[in-house]
C-alpha positions in Angstrom: 10.9 -10.2 2.5 11.8 -9.5 -1.2 14.6 -7.0 -1.9 13.4 -4.4 -4.4 14.9 -1.4 -6.0 12.7 1.5 -7.1 13.7 4.4 -9.3 12.3 7.8 -8.4 12.2 10.8 -10.8 10.5 14.2 -11.1 10.9 17.2 -13.3 7.7 19.3 -12.4 6.4 21.2 -9.5 9.4 21.3 -7.1 11.0 18.0 -8.2 13.3 17.7 -5.1 10.3 18.0 -2.8 8.4 15.5 -4.9 11.0 12.8 -4.7 11.6 13.4 -1.0 7.9 13.2 -0.3 7.7 10.0 -2.3 10.4 8.4 -0.1 8.2 9.2 2.9 5.3 7.4 1.2 7.5 4.4 0.3 8.5 4.2 4.0 4.8 3.9 4.9 3.9 1.1 2.5 2.2 -1.9 4.2 4.3 -5.0 4.8 7.4 -3.1 3.5 10.5 -1.5 4.9 12.4 1.3 3.3 16.1 0.3 3.7 18.1 3.0 1.9 17.9 5.8 -0.6 20.6 7.0 -2.9 21.6 10.6 -3.2 19.6 12.7 -5.7 21.0 13.3 -9.1 20.0 15.9 -11.7 19.7 14.6 -15.2 18.7 15.8 -18.6 15.2 14.7 -19.7 14.8 11.7 -21.9 11.8 12.3 -24.1 10.0 14.6 -26.4 10.4 18.3 -26.7 12.0 20.7 -24.3 11.6 19.6 -20.7 13.1 20.7 -17.4 15.9 18.6 -16.0 14.9 15.7 -13.7 15.8 14.9 -10.1 16.5 11.1 -10.0 17.4 8.6 -7.4 16.9 5.0 -6.3 15.4 3.5 -3.1 15.9 0.0 -1.7 12.7 -1.5 -0.3 12.1 -4.8 1.3 8.6 -6.0 0.9 6.1 -8.8 1.3 3.9 -7.2 -1.4 3.5 -9.3 -4.6 4.9 -7.5 -7.6 1.7 -6.4 -9.2 0.3 -5.2 -5.9 3.5 -3.3 -5.3 3.2 -1.7 -8.8 -0.4 -0.7 -7.9 0.9 0.9 -4.6 3.6 2.8 -6.5 1.1 4.1 -9.1 -1.2 5.2 -6.2 1.7 7.3 -4.8 2.3 8.8 -8.3 -1.4 9.6 -8.5 -1.3 11.3 -5.1 1.4 13.5 -6.6 -1.0 14.5 -9.5 0.9 12.4 -12.0 -0.6 12.8 -15.5 0.0 10.3 -18.2 -0.5 12.5 -21.2 2.6 11.8 -23.2 5.0 8.9 -23.3 8.3 10.0 -21.6 6.7 13.4 -21.1 7.3 15.7 -18.1 5.9 14.4 -14.8 5.5 15.3 -11.2 6.6 11.9 -10.1 7.7 8.7 -11.7 8.3 5.5 -9.7 9.7 2.5 -11.6 10.1 -0.9 -10.1 13.6 -1.8 -11.3 14.3 -5.1 -9.6 12.0 -7.4 -7.6 14.4 -9.9 -5.9 15.9 -12.1 -8.5 12.7 -12.5 -10.4 12.1 -11.9 -14.1 8.5 -10.7 -14.7 6.9 -10.3 -18.1 3.4 -9.2 -17.6 1.3 -6.8 -19.6 1.4 -4.3 -16.7 5.0 -4.9 -15.5 8.4 -5.9 -16.9 11.2 -6.6 -14.4 14.1 -6.1 -14.6 13.0 -2.7 -15.9 13.5 -2.9 -19.7 15.6 0.2 -20.1 17.4 0.5 -16.8 20.7 -0.9 -18.1 20.9 2.0 -20.6 20.2 4.9 -18.2 22.9 6.6 -16.3 20.3 8.3 -14.0 19.3 4.8 -12.9 22.7 3.0 -12.8 24.7 5.6 -10.8 22.1 5.9 -8.0 21.7 2.1 -8.0 25.5 1.8 -7.6 25.3 4.1 -4.6 23.1 1.4 -2.9 24.2 -1.9 -4.3 27.5 -1.8 -6.2 27.8 -5.6 -6.3 24.6 -6.3 -8.2 24.8 -8.7 -11.2 22.2 -8.8 -13.8 20.6 -11.8 -15.7 22.6 -10.6 -18.7 25.7 -11.8 -16.8 27.0 -8.2 -16.5 27.9 -6.6 -13.2 26.8 -3.1 -12.4 30.5 -2.1 -12.3 30.9 -3.4 -15.9 27.9 -1.4 -17.1 29.2 1.7 -15.4 32.4 1.4 -17.3 30.4 2.0 -20.5 27.9 4.5 -19.1 29.3 8.0 -19.0 27.8 10.5 -16.6 26.8 12.8 -19.5 24.5 15.4 -18.2 24.2 13.7 -14.7 25.3 15.5 -11.6 25.0 14.8 -7.9 22.6 17.2 -6.3 21.6 16.4 -2.7 21.0 13.8 -0.1 17.5 12.7 0.6 15.7 14.6 3.4 13.2 12.0 4.1 11.8 9.7 6.5 13.1 7.1 8.8 15.0 4.6 6.7 15.5 1.2 8.4 15.2 2.7 11.8 17.6 5.6 11.1 16.7 9.1 10.0 18.5 10.1 6.8 20.7 13.3 7.0 
């Protein structure tokens, strides 16, 4: 199985419920196993106009799904949550981003992995650190090095996931 990390975010229609429900759906993906989920963080919106704050986190998923099929499955979950793609970086009910797919680098018109902006975003790096603090990136940097230059500005710990069975254990 391939070790993947998926960012989850929501800032519309009960965001905490949206991301917890998304974890349940990730746990049910075919040929996949949800291994862990970070705590949830509240973050300021990155994008145009005034937007509500986001709830963000990261999930570790092991899967046999090829990357583009996994992307399609993630987008199907977003669609089940009434995701509307009206404005780039606009508010959304659910955003699922494939951050890492094993050690692979993918440059496809539909998918770029590692996620192109993940190394700049505290709302991705801090939850990822909760799950996999020893990760090193193709840039040669470790997650710990990146966090040394990534302040928590506007980021605060909110809650533990209240979701499904994760790797045979129910999360608190």
